[in-house]
MIRO-991310 format. One record per atom (N, C-alpha, C): residue number from 1; atom name; x negated, y negated, z negated. Coordinates in nm, 4 decimals. Layout:
<sites>
- n | atom | x | y | z
- NUM | CA | X | Y | Z;
...
</sites>
This chain:
<sites>
- n | atom | x | y | z
- 1 | N | 1.8994 | -4.8299 | 1.7286;
- 1 | CA | 2.0304 | -4.7868 | 1.6896;
- 1 | C | 2.0838 | -4.6774 | 1.7814;
- 2 | N | 2.0379 | -4.6766 | 1.9056;
- 2 | CA | 2.0872 | -4.5764 | 1.9985;
- 2 | C | 2.0392 | -4.4364 | 1.9603;
- 3 | N | 1.9275 | -4.4291 | 1.8916;
- 3 | CA | 1.8707 | -4.2988 | 1.8550;
- 3 | C | 1.9531 | -4.2243 | 1.7520;
- 4 | N | 2.0142 | -4.2974 | 1.6595;
- 4 | CA | 2.0918 | -4.2337 | 1.5539;
- 4 | C | 2.2145 | -4.1597 | 1.6073;
- 5 | N | 2.2979 | -4.2206 | 1.6944;
- 5 | CA | 2.4127 | -4.1457 | 1.7485;
- 5 | C | 2.3696 | -4.0273 | 1.8348;
- 6 | N | 2.2573 | -4.0403 | 1.9076;
- 6 | CA | 2.2088 | -3.9287 | 1.9881;
- 6 | C | 2.1613 | -3.8135 | 1.9000;
- 7 | N | 2.0937 | -3.8456 | 1.7928;
- 7 | CA | 2.0475 | -3.7428 | 1.6988;
- 7 | C | 2.1658 | -3.6728 | 1.6336;
- 8 | N | 2.2662 | -3.7498 | 1.5944;
- 8 | CA | 2.3857 | -3.6932 | 1.5329;
- 8 | C | 2.4599 | -3.6033 | 1.6310;
- 9 | N | 2.4672 | -3.6420 | 1.7563;
- 9 | CA | 2.5335 | -3.5615 | 1.8590;
- 9 | C | 2.4564 | -3.4316 | 1.8837;
- 10 | N | 2.3237 | -3.4395 | 1.8850;
- 10 | CA | 2.2425 | -3.3201 | 1.9088;
- 10 | C | 2.2560 | -3.2209 | 1.7935;
- 11 | N | 2.2542 | -3.2691 | 1.6713;
- 11 | CA | 2.2673 | -3.1807 | 1.5548;
- 11 | C | 2.4057 | -3.1171 | 1.5525;
- 12 | N | 2.5082 | -3.1940 | 1.5850;
- 12 | CA | 2.6449 | -3.1406 | 1.5888;
- 12 | C | 2.6563 | -3.0341 | 1.6974;
- 13 | N | 2.5991 | -3.0602 | 1.8143;
- 13 | CA | 2.6030 | -2.9636 | 1.9246;
- 13 | C | 2.5343 | -2.8322 | 1.8848;
- 14 | N | 2.4171 | -2.8410 | 1.8199;
- 14 | CA | 2.3446 | -2.7207 | 1.7781;
- 14 | C | 2.4199 | -2.6450 | 1.6692;
- 15 | N | 2.4854 | -2.7162 | 1.5791;
- 15 | CA | 2.5594 | -2.6509 | 1.4714;
- 15 | C | 2.6809 | -2.5766 | 1.5252;
- 16 | N | 2.7477 | -2.6337 | 1.6248;
- 16 | CA | 2.8666 | -2.5711 | 1.6804;
- 16 | C | 2.8288 | -2.4480 | 1.7630;
- 17 | N | 2.7196 | -2.4549 | 1.8354;
- 17 | CA | 2.6812 | -2.3464 | 1.9247;
- 17 | C | 2.5848 | -2.2452 | 1.8617;
- 18 | N | 2.5591 | -2.2546 | 1.7344;
- 18 | CA | 2.4659 | -2.1608 | 1.6719;
- 18 | C | 2.5287 | -2.0224 | 1.6627;
- 19 | N | 2.4466 | -1.9202 | 1.6511;
- 19 | CA | 2.4922 | -1.7827 | 1.6391;
- 19 | C | 2.5336 | -1.7560 | 1.4957;
- 20 | N | 2.6586 | -1.7655 | 1.4681;
- 20 | CA | 2.7079 | -1.7380 | 1.3335;
- 20 | C | 2.7486 | -1.5908 | 1.3281;
- 21 | N | 2.7187 | -1.5251 | 1.2168;
- 21 | CA | 2.7580 | -1.3865 | 1.1991;
- 21 | C | 2.8038 | -1.3681 | 1.0552;
- 22 | N | 2.8847 | -1.2657 | 1.0350;
- 22 | CA | 2.9406 | -1.2437 | 0.9020;
- 22 | C | 2.8412 | -1.1682 | 0.8146;
- 23 | N | 2.8697 | -1.1622 | 0.6882;
- 23 | CA | 2.7819 | -1.0934 | 0.5936;
- 23 | C | 2.7803 | -0.9434 | 0.6204;
- 24 | N | 2.8914 | -0.8864 | 0.6672;
- 24 | CA | 2.8968 | -0.7430 | 0.6961;
- 24 | C | 2.7996 | -0.7060 | 0.8078;
- 25 | N | 2.7887 | -0.7913 | 0.9088;
- 25 | CA | 2.6956 | -0.7641 | 1.0178;
- 25 | C | 2.5516 | -0.7677 | 0.9701;
- 26 | N | 2.5188 | -0.8573 | 0.8808;
- 26 | CA | 2.3817 | -0.8663 | 0.8332;
- 26 | C | 2.3472 | -0.7476 | 0.7441;
- 27 | N | 2.4440 | -0.6964 | 0.6685;
- 27 | CA | 2.4179 | -0.5786 | 0.5855;
- 27 | C | 2.3993 | -0.4542 | 0.6708;
- 28 | N | 2.4762 | -0.4423 | 0.7797;
- 28 | CA | 2.4606 | -0.3277 | 0.8688;
- 28 | C | 2.3227 | -0.3279 | 0.9336;
- 29 | N | 2.2788 | -0.4424 | 0.9764;
- 29 | CA | 2.1507 | -0.4525 | 1.0457;
- 29 | C | 2.0355 | -0.4129 | 0.9550;
- 30 | N | 2.0457 | -0.4360 | 0.8261;
- 30 | CA | 1.9370 | -0.4037 | 0.7345;
- 30 | C | 1.9244 | -0.2559 | 0.7042;
- 31 | N | 2.0348 | -0.1781 | 0.7207;
- 31 | CA | 2.0290 | -0.0369 | 0.6841;
- 31 | C | 2.0358 | 0.0562 | 0.8034;
- 32 | N | 2.0454 | 0.0050 | 0.9241;
- 32 | CA | 2.0575 | 0.0919 | 1.0405;
- 32 | C | 1.9336 | 0.1761 | 1.0642;
- 33 | N | 1.8168 | 0.1204 | 1.0502;
- 33 | CA | 1.6944 | 0.1909 | 1.0838;
- 33 | C | 1.6468 | 0.2889 | 0.9778;
- 34 | N | 1.7034 | 0.2832 | 0.8598;
- 34 | CA | 1.6564 | 0.3692 | 0.7511;
- 34 | C | 1.7211 | 0.5069 | 0.7560;
- 35 | N | 1.6435 | 0.6088 | 0.7316;
- 35 | CA | 1.6944 | 0.7442 | 0.7170;
- 35 | C | 1.6944 | 0.7756 | 0.5677;
- 36 | N | 1.8114 | 0.7713 | 0.5073;
- 36 | CA | 1.8205 | 0.7861 | 0.3626;
- 36 | C | 1.8022 | 0.9308 | 0.3174;
- 37 | N | 1.8121 | 1.0268 | 0.4082;
- 37 | CA | 1.8002 | 1.1666 | 0.3703;
- 37 | C | 1.6590 | 1.2222 | 0.3861;
- 38 | N | 1.5625 | 1.1408 | 0.4201;
- 38 | CA | 1.4271 | 1.1891 | 0.4429;
- 38 | C | 1.3585 | 1.2227 | 0.3111;
- 39 | N | 1.2861 | 1.3315 | 0.3110;
- 39 | CA | 1.2119 | 1.3729 | 0.1919;
- 39 | C | 1.0846 | 1.2912 | 0.1799;
- 40 | N | 1.0376 | 1.2670 | 0.0583;
- 40 | CA | 0.9123 | 1.1927 | 0.0423;
- 40 | C | 0.7936 | 1.2733 | 0.0961;
- 41 | N | 0.7003 | 1.2037 | 0.1537;
- 41 | CA | 0.5827 | 1.2675 | 0.2117;
- 41 | C | 0.4824 | 1.2962 | 0.0990;
- 42 | N | 0.4386 | 1.4221 | 0.0852;
- 42 | CA | 0.3418 | 1.4511 | -0.0206;
- 42 | C | 0.2071 | 1.3866 | 0.0110;
- 43 | N | 0.1471 | 1.3283 | -0.0883;
- 43 | CA | 0.0182 | 1.2627 | -0.0676;
- 43 | C | -0.0943 | 1.3624 | -0.0899;
- 44 | N | -0.1976 | 1.3508 | -0.0107;
- 44 | CA | -0.3124 | 1.4374 | -0.0265;
- 44 | C | -0.4018 | 1.3812 | -0.1357;
- 45 | N | -0.4589 | 1.4712 | -0.2131;
- 45 | CA | -0.5485 | 1.4286 | -0.3192;
- 45 | C | -0.6844 | 1.3927 | -0.2610;
- 46 | N | -0.7476 | 1.2943 | -0.3200;
- 46 | CA | -0.8820 | 1.2551 | -0.2800;
- 46 | C | -0.9800 | 1.3598 | -0.3325;
- 47 | N | -1.1032 | 1.3609 | -0.2828;
- 47 | CA | -1.2010 | 1.4593 | -0.3306;
- 47 | C | -1.2344 | 1.4458 | -0.4794;
- 48 | N | -1.1993 | 1.3327 | -0.5402;
- 48 | CA | -1.2318 | 1.3150 | -0.6817;
- 48 | C | -1.1084 | 1.3289 | -0.7706;
- 49 | N | -1.0022 | 1.3963 | -0.7232;
- 49 | CA | -0.8798 | 1.4088 | -0.8006;
- 49 | C | -0.8378 | 1.5536 | -0.8174;
- 50 | N | -0.7789 | 1.5826 | -0.9345;
- 50 | CA | -0.7164 | 1.7112 | -0.9637;
- 50 | C | -0.5799 | 1.6806 | -1.0223;
- 51 | N | -0.4764 | 1.7504 | -0.9751;
- 51 | CA | -0.3407 | 1.7296 | -1.0248;
- 51 | C | -0.3046 | 1.8450 | -1.1171;
- 52 | N | -0.2678 | 1.8109 | -1.2414;
- 52 | CA | -0.2267 | 1.9098 | -1.3414;
- 52 | C | -0.0873 | 1.8686 | -1.3884;
- 53 | N | 0.0156 | 1.9356 | -1.3372;
- 53 | CA | 0.1523 | 1.8960 | -1.3705;
- 53 | C | 0.1813 | 1.7595 | -1.3137;
- 54 | N | 0.2204 | 1.6658 | -1.4005;
- 54 | CA | 0.2438 | 1.5292 | -1.3536;
- 54 | C | 0.1271 | 1.4367 | -1.3877;
- 55 | N | 0.0164 | 1.4931 | -1.4342;
- 55 | CA | -0.1049 | 1.4161 | -1.4623;
- 55 | C | -0.2024 | 1.4290 | -1.3461;
- 56 | N | -0.2736 | 1.3228 | -1.3186;
- 56 | CA | -0.3786 | 1.3254 | -1.2176;
- 56 | C | -0.5092 | 1.2845 | -1.2852;
- 57 | N | -0.6066 | 1.3752 | -1.2825;
- 57 | CA | -0.7391 | 1.3468 | -1.3384;
- 57 | C | -0.8324 | 1.3135 | -1.2226;
- 58 | N | -0.9124 | 1.2108 | -1.2424;
- 58 | CA | -1.0034 | 1.1706 | -1.1358;
- 58 | C | -1.1317 | 1.1165 | -1.1958;
- 59 | N | -1.2329 | 1.1009 | -1.1111;
- 59 | CA | -1.3585 | 1.0432 | -1.1535;
- 59 | C | -1.4789 | 1.1175 | -1.0975;
- 60 | N | -1.5947 | 1.0696 | -1.1373;
- 60 | CA | -1.7199 | 1.1273 | -1.0886;
- 60 | C | -1.7370 | 1.2713 | -1.1363;
- 61 | N | -1.7008 | 1.2988 | -1.2610;
- 61 | CA | -1.7167 | 1.4345 | -1.3142;
- 61 | C | -1.6276 | 1.5347 | -1.2408;
- 62 | N | -1.5067 | 1.4974 | -1.2098;
- 62 | CA | -1.4156 | 1.5854 | -1.1352;
- 62 | C | -1.4699 | 1.6097 | -0.9947;
- 63 | N | -1.5194 | 1.5067 | -0.9319;
- 63 | CA | -1.5727 | 1.5203 | -0.7971;
- 63 | C | -1.6973 | 1.6090 | -0.7967;
- 64 | N | -1.7801 | 1.5976 | -0.8980;
- 64 | CA | -1.9004 | 1.6823 | -0.9060;
- 64 | C | -1.8625 | 1.8289 | -0.9279;
- 65 | N | -1.7548 | 1.8543 | -1.0022;
- 65 | CA | -1.7104 | 1.9926 | -1.0230;
- 65 | C | -1.6472 | 2.0517 | -0.8971;
- 66 | N | -1.5785 | 1.9716 | -0.8179;
- 66 | CA | -1.5097 | 2.0219 | -0.6992;
- 66 | C | -1.6014 | 2.0432 | -0.5787;
- 67 | N | -1.7103 | 1.9717 | -0.5710;
- 67 | CA | -1.7943 | 1.9777 | -0.4524;
- 67 | C | -1.8868 | 2.0988 | -0.4554;
- 68 | N | -1.9299 | 2.1424 | -0.3372;
- 68 | CA | -2.0202 | 2.2563 | -0.3294;
- 68 | C | -2.1663 | 2.2154 | -0.3487;
- 69 | N | -2.1996 | 2.0909 | -0.3205;
- 69 | CA | -2.3356 | 2.0433 | -0.3367;
- 69 | C | -2.3301 | 1.9062 | -0.4049;
- 70 | N | -2.3510 | 1.9032 | -0.5349;
- 70 | CA | -2.3361 | 1.7802 | -0.6126;
- 70 | C | -2.4390 | 1.6739 | -0.5738;
- 71 | N | -2.5525 | 1.7128 | -0.5180;
- 71 | CA | -2.6526 | 1.6143 | -0.4779;
- 71 | C | -2.6050 | 1.5285 | -0.3602;
- 72 | N | -2.5084 | 1.5788 | -0.2834;
- 72 | CA | -2.4557 | 1.5010 | -0.1718;
- 72 | C | -2.3777 | 1.3785 | -0.2208;
- 73 | N | -2.3374 | 1.3778 | -0.3471;
- 73 | CA | -2.2675 | 1.2618 | -0.4013;
- 73 | C | -2.3607 | 1.1416 | -0.4132;
- 74 | N | -2.4908 | 1.1662 | -0.4202;
- 74 | CA | -2.5897 | 1.0591 | -0.4270;
- 74 | C | -2.6372 | 1.0146 | -0.2890;
- 75 | N | -2.6076 | 1.0932 | -0.1868;
- 75 | CA | -2.6524 | 1.0664 | -0.0511;
- 75 | C | -2.5639 | 0.9593 | 0.0139;
- 76 | N | -2.6204 | 0.8440 | 0.0511;
- 76 | CA | -2.5367 | 0.7399 | 0.1131;
- 76 | C | -2.4915 | 0.7765 | 0.2551;
- 77 | N | -2.5545 | 0.8756 | 0.3179;
- 77 | CA | -2.5186 | 0.9170 | 0.4532;
- 77 | C | -2.4409 | 1.0476 | 0.4546;
- 78 | N | -2.3841 | 1.0873 | 0.3432;
- 78 | CA | -2.3068 | 1.2115 | 0.3358;
- 78 | C | -2.1782 | 1.1982 | 0.4172;
- 79 | N | -2.1255 | 1.3118 | 0.4584;
- 79 | CA | -2.0037 | 1.3114 | 0.5399;
- 79 | C | -1.8827 | 1.2716 | 0.4553;
- 80 | N | -1.7711 | 1.2492 | 0.5235;
- 80 | CA | -1.6497 | 1.2013 | 0.4560;
- 80 | C | -1.5887 | 1.3058 | 0.3629;
- 81 | N | -1.6232 | 1.4331 | 0.3785;
- 81 | CA | -1.5641 | 1.5346 | 0.2912;
- 81 | C | -1.6111 | 1.5194 | 0.1466;
- 82 | N | -1.7190 | 1.4490 | 0.1242;
- 82 | CA | -1.7682 | 1.4252 | -0.0119;
- 82 | C | -1.7058 | 1.3004 | -0.0734;
- 83 | N | -1.6226 | 1.2300 | 0.0010;
- 83 | CA | -1.5509 | 1.1148 | -0.0522;
- 83 | C | -1.6290 | 0.9852 | -0.0393;
- 84 | N | -1.5638 | 0.8801 | -0.0826;
- 84 | CA | -1.6216 | 0.7465 | -0.0744;
- 84 | C | -1.6631 | 0.7003 | -0.2131;
- 85 | N | -1.7630 | 0.6155 | -0.2192;
- 85 | CA | -1.8059 | 0.5605 | -0.3480;
- 85 | C | -1.6998 | 0.4688 | -0.4063;
- 86 | N | -1.6152 | 0.4136 | -0.3205;
- 86 | CA | -1.5082 | 0.3254 | -0.3681;
- 86 | C | -1.4037 | 0.3996 | -0.4504;
- 87 | N | -1.3930 | 0.5318 | -0.4322;
- 87 | CA | -1.2968 | 0.6090 | -0.5103;
- 87 | C | -1.3319 | 0.6105 | -0.6586;
- 88 | N | -1.4591 | 0.5989 | -0.6919;
- 88 | CA | -1.5046 | 0.6072 | -0.8307;
- 88 | C | -1.5510 | 0.4729 | -0.8861;
- 89 | N | -1.5152 | 0.3657 | -0.8199;
- 89 | CA | -1.5557 | 0.2329 | -0.8641;
- 89 | C | -1.4378 | 0.1632 | -0.9307;
- 90 | N | -1.4623 | 0.1003 | -1.0438;
- 90 | CA | -1.3596 | 0.0223 | -1.1126;
- 90 | C | -1.3718 | -0.1219 | -1.0636;
- 91 | N | -1.2595 | -0.1775 | -1.0173;
- 91 | CA | -1.2593 | -0.3118 | -0.9613;
- 91 | C | -1.1949 | -0.4111 | -1.0574;
- 92 | N | -1.2478 | -0.5331 | -1.0560;
- 92 | CA | -1.1866 | -0.6429 | -1.1295;
- 92 | C | -1.0579 | -0.6796 | -1.0566;
- 93 | N | -0.9422 | -0.6815 | -1.1253;
- 93 | CA | -0.8163 | -0.7039 | -1.0540;
- 93 | C | -0.8037 | -0.8433 | -0.9932;
- 94 | N | -0.8779 | -0.9401 | -1.0403;
- 94 | CA | -0.8663 | -1.0759 | -0.9876;
- 94 | C | -0.9682 | -1.1052 | -0.8795;
- 95 | N | -1.0931 | -1.0680 | -0.9031;
- 95 | CA | -1.1993 | -1.0998 | -0.8078;
- 95 | C | -1.2201 | -0.9906 | -0.7040;
- 96 | N | -1.1677 | -0.8700 | -0.7292;
- 96 | CA | -1.1847 | -0.7542 | -0.6397;
- 96 | C | -1.3318 | -0.7185 | -0.6208;
- 97 | N | -1.4096 | -0.7339 | -0.7273;
- 97 | CA | -1.5499 | -0.6950 | -0.7236;
- 97 | C | -1.5699 | -0.5777 | -0.8179;
- 98 | N | -1.6727 | -0.4995 | -0.7930;
- 98 | CA | -1.7012 | -0.3832 | -0.8760;
- 98 | C | -1.7511 | -0.4264 | -1.0131;
- 99 | N | -1.6918 | -0.3666 | -1.1177;
- 99 | CA | -1.7357 | -0.3976 | -1.2538;
- 99 | C | -1.7817 | -0.2729 | -1.3282;
- 100 | N | -1.7696 | -0.1547 | -1.2682;
- 100 | CA | -1.8142 | -0.0343 | -1.3362;
- 100 | C | -1.7840 | 0.0907 | -1.2562;
- 101 | N | -1.8169 | 0.2059 | -1.3147;
- 101 | CA | -1.7928 | 0.3356 | -1.2539;
- 101 | C | -1.6909 | 0.4117 | -1.3358;
- 102 | N | -1.6147 | 0.4955 | -1.2684;
- 102 | CA | -1.5113 | 0.5749 | -1.3328;
- 102 | C | -1.5631 | 0.7190 | -1.3452;
- 103 | N | -1.6081 | 0.7571 | -1.4670;
- 103 | CA | -1.6576 | 0.8921 | -1.4876;
- 103 | C | -1.5425 | 0.9921 | -1.5053;
- 104 | N | -1.4389 | 0.9535 | -1.5812;
- 104 | CA | -1.3238 | 1.0399 | -1.6011;
- 104 | C | -1.2034 | 0.9516 | -1.6294;
- 105 | N | -1.0948 | 0.9740 | -1.5583;
- 105 | CA | -0.9733 | 0.8941 | -1.5772;
- 105 | C | -0.8518 | 0.9848 | -1.5691;
- 106 | N | -0.7489 | 0.9516 | -1.6470;
- 106 | CA | -0.6225 | 1.0240 | -1.6462;
- 106 | C | -0.5127 | 0.9263 | -1.6066;
- 107 | N | -0.4364 | 0.9636 | -1.5045;
- 107 | CA | -0.3249 | 0.8814 | -1.4584;
- 107 | C | -0.1954 | 0.9563 | -1.4823;
- 108 | N | -0.0931 | 0.8830 | -1.5267;
- 108 | CA | 0.0364 | 0.9447 | -1.5529;
- 108 | C | 0.1267 | 0.9291 | -1.4345;
</sites>
């Protein structure tokens, strides 16, 4: 029985001495670090992408047209300027495993 009044006293003590703050303070803290006037950072296109207006075309065919040596696309030890094989791989959205290759794709 002695434990119950001690527990009640401890909870009351913690509730009274807790750091209470108003809703205005919490809203200020959430927006202080943001710079609302910053311009969006332009993204660089991958080696297998071409941007035409607001459309982005990508795939193996685009990458073969853009590269100077198309045989390097088959080379597993090619440098990073030829891109990654993952850029042209279609993934299963649930298992995250490769299910095919992307020869030509249009993104809006």
